[in-house]
C-alpha positions as CSV (number, residue, x, y, z in Angstrom):
1,M,-4.2,12.2,-8.1
2,N,-1.2,11.0,-6.2
3,R,1.0,7.9,-6.5
4,F,-0.7,6.4,-3.4
5,T,-4.2,6.9,-4.8
6,D,-3.4,5.8,-8.4
7,I,-5.6,2.6,-8.1
8,E,-7.7,1.0,-10.7
9,S,-11.4,0.9,-9.5
10,T,-12.0,-2.5,-11.0
11,P,-9.0,-4.9,-11.4
12,K,-8.7,-6.3,-14.9
13,R,-7.7,-9.8,-16.1
14,L,-4.8,-9.1,-18.5
15,P,-2.1,-11.2,-20.1
16,P,1.2,-11.1,-18.2
17,I,4.0,-8.7,-19.3
18,H,6.7,-10.6,-21.2
19,G,9.9,-9.4,-22.9
20,Y,11.4,-6.5,-20.9
21,L,13.5,-8.6,-18.6
22,N,15.5,-9.8,-21.6
23,R,16.3,-6.4,-22.8
24,P,19.9,-5.1,-22.5
25,L,20.5,-2.7,-19.6
26,V,21.0,0.9,-21.0
27,S,21.3,4.4,-19.5
28,L,18.3,6.3,-18.4
29,S,18.4,8.7,-21.3
30,K,18.6,5.8,-23.8
31,A,15.8,4.0,-22.0
32,L,13.5,7.1,-22.3
33,E,14.1,7.7,-26.1
34,P,11.2,5.5,-27.3
35,I,8.7,7.3,-25.0
36,A,10.0,10.9,-25.2
37,S,7.1,12.0,-27.4
38,T,4.5,10.8,-24.9
39,I,5.5,13.0,-22.0
40,D,6.0,16.7,-22.4
41,Q,9.5,17.9,-21.3
42,L,10.6,14.4,-20.4
43,D,14.2,15.2,-21.2
44,R,14.2,18.1,-18.7
45,F,12.7,16.0,-16.0
46,S,15.1,13.1,-16.6
47,K,18.0,15.5,-16.2
48,I,16.6,16.8,-12.9
49,A,16.2,13.2,-11.8
50,K,19.9,12.4,-12.6
51,N,21.1,15.6,-10.8
52,E,18.9,15.2,-7.7
53,C,18.8,11.4,-7.2
54,H,20.4,9.7,-4.3
55,F,23.9,8.8,-5.4
56,P,26.2,7.2,-4.4
57,S,23.7,4.6,-3.1
58,E,24.3,2.5,-0.1
59,H,22.4,-0.3,-1.9
60,G,24.7,-0.3,-4.9
61,L,22.5,1.4,-7.4
62,T,24.2,3.2,-10.3
63,R,23.3,6.9,-10.9
64,D,21.0,5.8,-13.8
65,E,19.2,3.2,-11.7
66,S,18.7,5.6,-8.8
67,A,17.5,8.3,-11.3
68,A,15.0,5.9,-12.8
69,V,13.3,5.4,-9.4
70,Y,13.5,9.1,-8.6
71,L,11.8,9.9,-11.9
72,Y,8.9,7.6,-11.1
73,T,8.3,9.5,-7.9
74,M,8.4,13.0,-9.4
75,E,5.0,14.7,-9.8
76,W,4.1,17.7,-11.9
77,A,0.8,19.3,-13.0
78,E,-0.4,17.0,-15.7
79,N,0.7,13.6,-17.0
80,S,3.3,12.9,-14.4
81,F,5.6,10.1,-15.3
82,Y,4.0,7.6,-12.9
83,Q,0.6,8.3,-14.4
84,V,1.7,7.7,-17.9
85,I,3.6,4.5,-17.2
86,N,0.8,3.1,-15.1
87,R,-1.7,3.7,-17.8
88,A,0.5,1.8,-20.2
89,L,0.9,-1.1,-17.7
90,R,-2.9,-1.3,-17.3
91,A,-3.6,-1.2,-21.1
92,E,-5.4,-4.2,-22.6
93,D,-3.2,-3.9,-25.7
94,R,0.0,-5.3,-24.3
95,S,2.0,-4.4,-27.4
96,S,1.6,-0.8,-26.4
97,L,4.1,-1.5,-23.6
98,K,7.0,-2.3,-25.9
99,P,8.3,1.3,-25.9
100,W,8.6,1.1,-22.1
101,F,10.6,-2.1,-22.0
102,A,14.0,-0.4,-21.8
103,Y,12.9,1.8,-18.9
104,L,11.1,-1.1,-17.1
105,K,14.3,-3.2,-17.3
106,L,16.3,-0.3,-15.8
107,F,13.6,0.2,-13.1
108,N,13.5,-3.5,-12.3
109,V,17.2,-3.8,-11.9
110,A,17.2,-0.8,-9.6
111,I,14.4,-2.0,-7.2
112,Q,15.8,-5.5,-7.0
113,K,18.8,-4.0,-5.2
114,L,16.6,-2.3,-2.6
115,P,15.5,-3.8,0.7
116,T,12.5,-6.2,0.6
117,V,9.7,-5.2,2.9
118,E,7.4,-7.8,4.5
119,K,4.9,-5.7,6.6
120,N,1.5,-4.1,6.5
121,L,1.1,-1.3,4.0
122,W,-1.5,1.4,3.2
123,R,-3.0,2.8,0.1
124,C,-6.2,4.7,-0.5
125,V,-8.5,6.2,-3.2
126,P,-10.7,9.2,-2.5
127,K,-14.0,7.5,-3.5
128,D,-16.0,4.3,-2.7
129,I,-14.8,1.4,-4.7
130,A,-15.4,-1.3,-2.0
131,K,-18.2,-3.0,-4.0
132,N,-15.6,-4.2,-6.5
133,F,-13.7,-6.4,-3.9
134,K,-15.3,-9.5,-2.5
135,K,-13.9,-11.9,0.2
136,G,-11.9,-14.7,-1.3
137,E,-11.4,-13.1,-4.7
138,E,-7.9,-13.0,-6.2
139,F,-6.7,-10.3,-8.6
140,T,-3.6,-8.6,-10.0
141,W,-2.5,-5.0,-9.9
142,W,-0.6,-4.5,-13.1
143,A,0.7,-1.1,-12.4
144,I,3.5,0.0,-10.1
145,S,1.7,0.3,-6.8
146,S,2.9,2.9,-4.4
147,C,2.1,2.2,-0.7
148,T,3.3,3.6,2.6
149,T,4.0,2.1,6.0
150,S,2.7,5.2,7.6
151,L,-1.0,5.9,8.3
152,D,-0.1,9.5,9.0
153,I,1.0,9.8,5.3
154,I,-2.0,8.2,3.8
155,Q,-4.5,10.3,5.8
156,N,-3.4,13.3,3.8
157,F,-5.0,11.8,0.7
158,L,-8.3,10.8,2.2
159,G,-11.3,12.5,0.6
160,K,-14.9,13.1,1.9
161,E,-15.5,9.4,1.0
162,S,-12.5,7.1,0.7
163,T,-11.5,3.5,0.4
164,L,-8.5,2.5,2.4
165,F,-6.5,-0.6,1.5
166,L,-4.7,-2.5,4.2
167,I,-2.1,-4.8,2.5
168,E,-0.2,-7.6,4.0
169,A,2.9,-7.3,1.8
170,K,5.5,-10.0,1.3
171,N,7.7,-8.6,-1.4
172,G,7.4,-4.8,-1.2
173,K,10.5,-2.7,-2.1
174,N,11.5,0.2,0.1
175,I,12.3,3.1,-2.2
176,S,12.5,5.7,0.5
177,S,16.2,6.2,-0.1
178,C,15.6,6.9,-3.8
179,T,12.4,8.9,-3.9
180,K,11.9,12.6,-4.3
181,F,9.9,12.5,-1.1
182,P,11.9,10.5,1.4
183,T,9.6,11.2,4.4
184,E,6.7,9.4,2.8
185,N,8.0,6.0,3.8
186,E,7.2,4.7,0.3
187,V,7.2,1.0,-0.5
188,I,6.3,-0.2,-4.0
189,L,4.7,-3.4,-5.1
190,C,5.9,-4.5,-8.5
191,P,3.7,-4.8,-11.6
192,G,1.9,-8.1,-11.7
193,T,1.6,-8.5,-7.9
194,R,-1.3,-10.7,-7.0
195,F,-3.6,-10.3,-4.0
196,R,-6.4,-12.1,-2.1
197,V,-9.2,-10.3,-0.5
198,I,-9.1,-11.5,3.1
199,S,-12.6,-10.3,4.2
200,D,-15.6,-8.6,2.8
201,P,-15.0,-4.8,2.7
202,L,-15.8,-3.0,6.0
203,N,-18.2,-0.2,5.1
204,Q,-18.6,2.6,7.6
205,P,-19.3,5.6,5.4
206,P,-17.5,7.8,4.6
207,M,-14.8,5.2,5.2
208,H,-14.4,1.8,3.5
209,L,-11.7,-0.7,4.4
210,I,-10.4,-3.5,2.1
211,H,-8.0,-6.0,3.6
212,L,-5.6,-7.6,1.1
213,K,-2.9,-10.2,1.4
214,E,-0.1,-10.5,-1.2
215,I,-0.1,-14.0,-2.9
216,T,3.4,-15.4,-3.6
217,D,4.6,-18.6,-5.1
218,N,5.1,-19.9,-1.6
219,S,1.7,-18.8,-0.3
220,E,-0.2,-21.5,1.5
221,E,-3.8,-22.0,0.4
222,P,-6.3,-22.1,3.2
223,S,-7.4,-25.7,3.9
224,S,-10.8,-26.6,5.4
225,T,-9.3,-29.9,6.5
226,A,-6.5,-28.2,8.4
227,T,-9.0,-25.8,10.0
228,S,-11.1,-28.7,11.3
229,N,-8.1,-30.6,12.6
230,S,-6.7,-30.4,16.2
231,A,-5.4,-27.1,17.5
232,S,-1.8,-28.3,17.4
233,T,-1.7,-27.7,13.6
234,H,-3.4,-24.3,13.8
235,T,-1.5,-21.5,12.2
236,P,-2.1,-18.1,14.0
237,T,-3.8,-15.7,11.7
238,P,-1.6,-12.8,10.5
239,M,-4.3,-10.4,11.5
240,Y,-3.6,-10.8,15.2
241,P,-0.3,-8.8,15.3
242,L,-2.0,-6.3,13.0
243,L,-4.4,-5.4,15.8
244,H,-1.5,-3.9,17.8
245,K,-0.1,-2.1,14.8
246,V,-3.4,-0.5,14.1
247,Q,-3.7,0.6,17.7
248,H,-0.3,2.2,17.6
249,R,-1.1,4.0,14.4
250,I,-4.3,5.3,15.9
251,K,-2.3,6.6,18.9
252,D,0.2,8.2,16.5
253,C,-2.6,10.0,14.7
254,L,-4.0,11.2,18.0
255,K,-0.8,13.0,19.0
256,D,-1.3,16.0,16.8
257,Q,-4.7,15.5,15.1
258,L,-7.3,15.9,17.8
259,H,-8.3,19.3,16.5
260,K,-9.4,17.7,13.2
261,P,-13.0,16.4,13.3
262,W,-12.5,13.6,10.8
263,I,-10.0,11.9,13.1
264,Y,-12.8,10.8,15.4
265,I,-14.7,9.2,12.6
266,F,-11.5,7.5,11.5
267,I,-10.8,6.2,15.0
268,I,-14.3,4.7,15.4
269,F,-13.9,3.2,11.9
270,L,-10.7,1.4,12.8
271,S,-12.1,0.3,16.2
272,I,-14.7,-1.6,14.2
273,V,-12.0,-3.1,12.1
274,L,-10.5,-4.5,15.4
275,I,-13.9,-6.0,16.4
276,R,-14.4,-7.5,13.0
277,S,-10.9,-8.9,12.9
278,T,-10.9,-10.5,16.4
279,S,-14.1,-12.3,15.6
280,T,-12.2,-14.5,13.1
281,F,-9.8,-15.8,15.7
282,D,-9.8,-19.4,17.1
283,N,-11.8,-19.2,20.3
284,V,-9.7,-21.8,22.1
285,H,-6.2,-20.6,21.2
286,F,-6.6,-16.9,21.0
287,G,-9.5,-16.2,23.4
288,N,-7.3,-14.6,26.1
289,Q,-5.3,-12.6,23.6
290,V,-8.4,-11.2,22.0
291,H,-9.7,-10.2,25.4
292,S,-6.5,-8.5,26.2
293,S,-6.3,-6.7,22.9
294,R,-9.8,-5.4,23.3
295,A,-9.1,-4.2,26.8
296,D,-6.0,-2.3,25.7
297,F,-7.9,-0.7,22.8
298,H,-10.8,0.3,25.1
299,A,-8.3,2.2,27.2
300,S,-6.8,4.0,24.3
301,L,-10.3,5.1,23.1
302,V,-11.0,6.6,26.5
303,Q,-7.9,8.7,26.3
304,I,-8.8,10.3,23.0
305,H,-11.4,12.5,24.6
306,I,-9.0,15.1,25.8
307,D,-9.2,18.3,23.7
308,K,-6.5,20.7,23.0
309,W,-7.5,22.9,26.0
310,G,-7.0,20.0,28.4
311,N,-10.7,19.3,29.0
312,R,-11.3,15.6,29.6
313,Y,-14.4,13.9,28.2
314,E,-14.7,10.2,29.2
315,T,-17.1,9.1,26.5
316,V,-16.4,5.4,26.1
317,I,-16.8,3.5,22.8
318,H,-17.7,0.1,24.1
319,I,-16.1,-2.8,22.2
320,L,-18.0,-6.0,22.9
């Protein structure tokens, strides 16, 4: 398991987490005292985090705050820190979280100083859990959710059968300056982040895609009245700019991955995502744009049939 694949198969309805924000801010070593017995050699790992964390921080984090984030991203053989804290955050017995309150307060203060990210993020789990997510459903991820802005990163964690999450994030926190792995373009979603499933999962075994959108206090609920009104009040779907981003990510994958057989399956899978996505657009307002997007993507698919020896195969995947 990895931070990017630490996903609960079936989201639970749990009471909210209360109390930790009112705790006094303490040092990392003090914050870890109540949980020291739950993680082997935690004291040693926390000292490594304080020595290796990014400090001084351009975002104003103290050494303890930076080390708290760094510790979350560290991984070791069994019971890595992120695994233990996420199990506690998902526990139905909310009282079991109390020993974590001091650390959660320190962690929260740290990430609130980091840049907020509003963009499309990726997560995955190396198995099929798509049946647990239905269009229109809303749910909460109670754990700390590690995501990445890079499809190149997430592809390293895909299994023989995988579920890929495409997330329209509003309040992600960019921790790349604080993590042990700065090249992973890591963005975290805080515990208690809510989501709406935008469409029924796209199942093209061995790949399954789930499209989520973060729900915020300012999120506008879809209105059937507004949908039926004149086009002047139509709000463009956020999926449209995503089409171009997916195309660019496919092109990035193709640069160095043509020798890997799974990349062809992945490309075809994402091309179907584009088809499915464009079918939801307003026919009057976005008809020309959809046509242009499909034409651009058609060209990119033709180009992929050039193997590493320079042989060109113009097998076309038709997008209708």
